[in-house]
C-alpha positions in Angstrom: 0.0 0.0 0.0 2.8 2.4 0.9 4.5 1.6 -2.5 1.2 2.3 -4.3 0.8 5.6 -2.6 4.4 6.5 -3.4 3.9 5.6 -7.1 0.7 7.7 -7.1 2.6 10.7 -5.6 5.4 10.4 -8.2 2.8 10.1 -11.0 1.1 13.3 -9.7 4.4 15.1 -9.6 5.2 14.0 -13.1 1.8 15.1 -14.4 2.1 18.5 -12.7 5.7 19.2 -13.9 4.9 18.0 -17.4 1.9 20.2 -17.6 3.8 23.3 -16.4 6.7 22.6 -18.9 4.3 22.0 -21.7 2.4 25.2 -21.0 5.6 27.2 -21.0 6.9 25.9 -24.4 3.5 25.4 -26.1 1.4 28.2 -24.8 -2.3 28.3 -23.8 -3.4 26.6 -27.1 -0.8 23.9 -26.7 -3.1 20.9 -26.2 -5.2 21.8 -29.3 -2.1 22.5 -31.4 -0.6 19.2 -30.3 -3.8 17.3 -31.2 -3.8 18.9 -34.6 -0.1 18.2 -35.2 -0.1 14.6 -34.2 -3.6 13.3 -34.8 -4.6 14.9 -38.1 -4.4 12.3 -40.8 -2.4 12.9 -44.0 1.1 12.6 -45.4 4.0 14.1 -43.5 7.3 15.6 -44.7 9.2 13.1 -42.6 8.6 9.5 -41.8 8.5 8.3 -38.2 12.0 6.7 -38.6 13.7 9.9 -39.8 16.5 11.4 -37.7 14.8 14.8 -37.5 12.0 13.2 -35.4 14.5 11.7 -33.1 16.3 15.0 -32.5 13.3 17.4 -32.4 11.3 15.0 -30.1 14.0 14.9 -27.4 14.4 17.0 -24.3 18.0 17.8 -25.4 16.3 20.5 -27.6 16.1 22.7 -24.4 19.9 22.9 -24.5 20.0 23.1 -28.3 17.7 26.0 -28.4 19.8 28.1 -26.0 22.9 27.2 -27.9 21.3 28.1 -31.2 20.3 31.6 -29.9 23.9 32.3 -28.7 25.4 31.2 -32.0 22.9 32.9 -34.2 23.4 36.2 -32.4 27.0 36.4 -33.7 26.0 37.5 -37.2 25.4 41.3 -36.8 22.7 41.6 -39.4 20.7 38.6 -38.0 21.1 40.0 -34.5 20.0 43.4 -35.5 16.8 41.9 -37.0 16.1 39.9 -33.8 16.8 42.8 -31.5 14.5 45.2 -33.4 11.7 42.9 -34.4 11.5 39.6 -32.5 10.3 40.9 -29.1 12.5 38.4 -27.3 12.8 40.6 -24.3 9.2 41.8 -24.0 7.7 38.5 -24.8 10.3 35.7 -24.5 7.9 33.0 -23.8 5.7 33.9 -26.7 8.7 33.8 -29.0 9.7 30.4 -27.6 6.1 29.1 -28.1 6.0 30.3 -31.7 9.4 28.7 -32.5 8.6 25.4 -30.8 5.2 25.2 -32.6 7.0 25.8 -36.0 9.5 23.1 -35.3 6.7 20.7 -34.2 4.5 21.4 -37.2 7.2 21.0 -39.8 8.7 17.9 -38.1 5.6 16.0 -37.1 2.6 17.7 -38.7 0.9 17.1 -42.0 2.6 18.2 -45.2 -0.2 20.8 -45.7 0.2 22.3 -42.2 4.0 22.3 -42.6 3.7 24.2 -45.8 1.3 26.7 -44.3 3.6 27.2 -41.3 6.6 27.9 -43.7 4.5 30.3 -45.7 3.5 32.3 -42.6 7.2 32.6 -41.5 8.2 33.7 -45.0 5.5 36.4 -45.0 6.9 37.7 -41.6 10.4 37.6 -43.0 9.4 39.6 -46.0 8.3 42.5 -43.8 11.3 42.6 -41.5 13.8 45.2 -42.8 15.9 47.8 -41.2 19.4 49.3 -40.7 22.0 48.4 -38.1 23.5 51.0 -35.8 26.5 51.4 -38.2 24.3 51.8 -41.2 24.1 48.4 -42.8 20.8 47.3 -44.3 19.2 44.0 -43.4 16.3 42.0 -44.6 15.1 38.9 -42.7 14.3 37.2 -46.0 17.8 37.6 -47.3 18.8 34.0 -48.4 22.4 34.6 -47.1 21.1 35.5 -43.6 18.6 32.7 -43.7 21.4 30.3 -44.5 23.4 31.5 -41.5 20.4 31.1 -39.1 19.7 27.6 -40.5 23.3 26.4 -40.3 23.7 27.7 -36.7 20.4 26.0 -35.7 21.2 22.7 -37.4 24.6 22.5 -35.8 23.4 23.6 -32.4 20.5 21.1 -32.3 22.8 18.3 -33.4 25.5 19.1 -30.9 23.0 19.2 -28.1 21.4 15.9 -29.2 24.7 14.1 -29.4 25.7 15.3 -25.9 22.4 15.0 -24.1 19.9 13.1 -26.3 18.5 9.8 -25.2 19.4 8.2 -28.5 22.5 9.9 -30.0 22.8 9.4 -33.8 25.5 7.5 -35.6 27.4 9.2 -38.4 24.7 8.3 -41.0 22.1 9.5 -38.7 23.8 12.9 -38.3 24.0 13.3 -42.0 20.4 12.3 -42.3 19.4 14.9 -39.7 21.2 17.6 -41.7 19.5 16.4 -44.9 16.1 16.4 -43.2 16.4 19.9 -41.9 17.6 21.1 -45.3 14.1 20.3 -46.6 12.6 22.8 -44.2 15.4 25.3 -44.9 14.9 25.1 -48.6 11.2 25.7 -48.2 12.0 28.8 -46.1 14.2 30.2 -48.9 17.7 29.0 -48.1 19.6 28.4 -51.3 21.3 25.1 -51.5 21.3 24.2 -47.8 24.0 21.7 -46.6 22.8 18.1 -46.7 25.4 16.3 -44.6 27.6 17.1 -41.6 30.7 17.9 -43.6 28.8 20.4 -45.8 27.3 21.9 -42.7 30.7 22.4 -41.1 32.0 24.0 -44.3 29.0 26.4 -44.4 29.6 27.5 -40.9 33.3 28.1 -41.5 32.5 30.2 -44.5 30.6 32.7 -42.3 33.5 33.1 -40.0 34.8 36.5 -41.3 31.3 38.0 -41.0 30.8 37.2 -37.4 31.2 39.6 -34.5 29.8 40.1 -31.0 27.9 43.4 -31.3 26.6 45.2 -28.3 23.2 43.7 -29.1 24.7 40.2 -29.2 26.4 40.6 -25.8 23.2 42.0 -24.4 21.3 39.0 -25.6 23.9 36.6 -24.1 23.6 38.4 -20.7 19.8 38.2 -20.9 19.9 34.4 -21.7 22.6 33.4 -19.3 22.4 35.9 -16.4 18.9 37.4 -16.4 16.5 34.9 -17.9 12.7 35.4 -17.5 12.5 32.3 -15.3 10.7 31.9 -12.0 13.1 31.8 -9.0 12.4 28.1 -8.2 13.3 27.1 -11.7 16.6 29.1 -11.8 18.9 26.2 -10.8 17.5 23.9 -13.5 17.7 26.7 -16.1 21.2 27.5 -15.0 22.2 23.9 -15.6 20.7 24.1 -19.1 22.5 27.4 -19.8 25.8 26.0 -18.6 25.3 23.0 -20.8 24.8 25.2 -23.8 27.9 27.3 -23.0 29.9 24.2 -22.6 29.0 23.1 -26.2 29.9 26.5 -27.7 32.9 26.2 -30.1 35.9 28.0 -28.6 35.9 30.7 -31.3 32.2 31.6 -30.7 32.8 31.5 -27.0 35.6 34.0 -27.3 33.6 36.3 -29.6 30.8 36.5 -27.1 33.2 37.2 -24.3 32.8 34.1 -22.2 36.1 33.1 -20.6 37.8 29.9 -21.9 36.6 26.7 -20.4 38.6 25.8 -17.3 40.1 22.3 -17.1 37.5 19.8 -16.1 34.5 22.0 -16.9 32.8 19.4 -19.1 33.3 16.7 -16.4 31.2 18.8 -14.0 28.6 20.2 -16.4 27.8 17.2 -18.6 26.5 15.0 -15.7 24.5 18.0 -14.3 23.1 18.8 -17.8 22.2 15.1 -18.3 20.4 15.1 -15.0 18.2 18.1 -15.8 17.5 17.1 -19.4 16.6 13.6 -18.1 14.3 15.1 -15.6 12.6 17.2 -18.3 12.3 14.1 -20.5 10.8 12.1 -17.6 8.3 14.9 -16.8 7.2 15.4 -20.4 6.8 11.7 -21.2 3.5 11.8 -19.2 0.1 12.7 -20.7 0.4 16.5 -20.4 3.4 17.0 -22.6 4.4 13.7 -23.9 4.4 12.6 -27.6 
């Protein structure tokens, strides 16, 4: 009887945590959106066995998302567009919910819904234009900028999955993930997106001379790492996720942002902590409220 009560208490805790996490990442319409994504019949862009489903369906995406934001901020034109138009400071959870919904729809939803989601994003990109503080013009629909954002995202999600995912991919799986995500990138307007890991690495290297940590990029890093919009009780868990993301930053990007070099043994401390938090999120969201 005591064991039964303990199991029931654990189940209730899992349900509560899963519901709270799901509400944060999916928003108030999350259950209805989840039902439409997963339960609407019809062809999908990606079969259930495809690597993109393995990566995007895993809790390691919490680390990958933070890592992607840090890396993407290093292109001054992309960061200027984000700072001026994304509302990441005024409505950070809304931005997270829109991004997570887009990833879920294009990965798991019907082909028609995926196409509609891409069209909506392209329409938004078409309207986002402006000028940086030093006079350089930007346009969110610029294929060159889109290619940077895509490459940074693909690399970050894959790095996080390989370090913290429940089922890390083999070499063919990594190439398959890059190829899968290229389909979404091409639909968004990226010209000739990389389709394997080697091509992805080469694409990222090609952007090296364009990268810099502007004042906006450093401000975004401080916001994400030091002053996140997270309730006080969740700060330790968020801190572990943020530390895990920083640990995965390539040394050159870390230096640009202004984060000190990793001290000896940093990974030996951070990786187990990160795995613990990611594992706890995976456990919580495997229940009915957030699981899929």
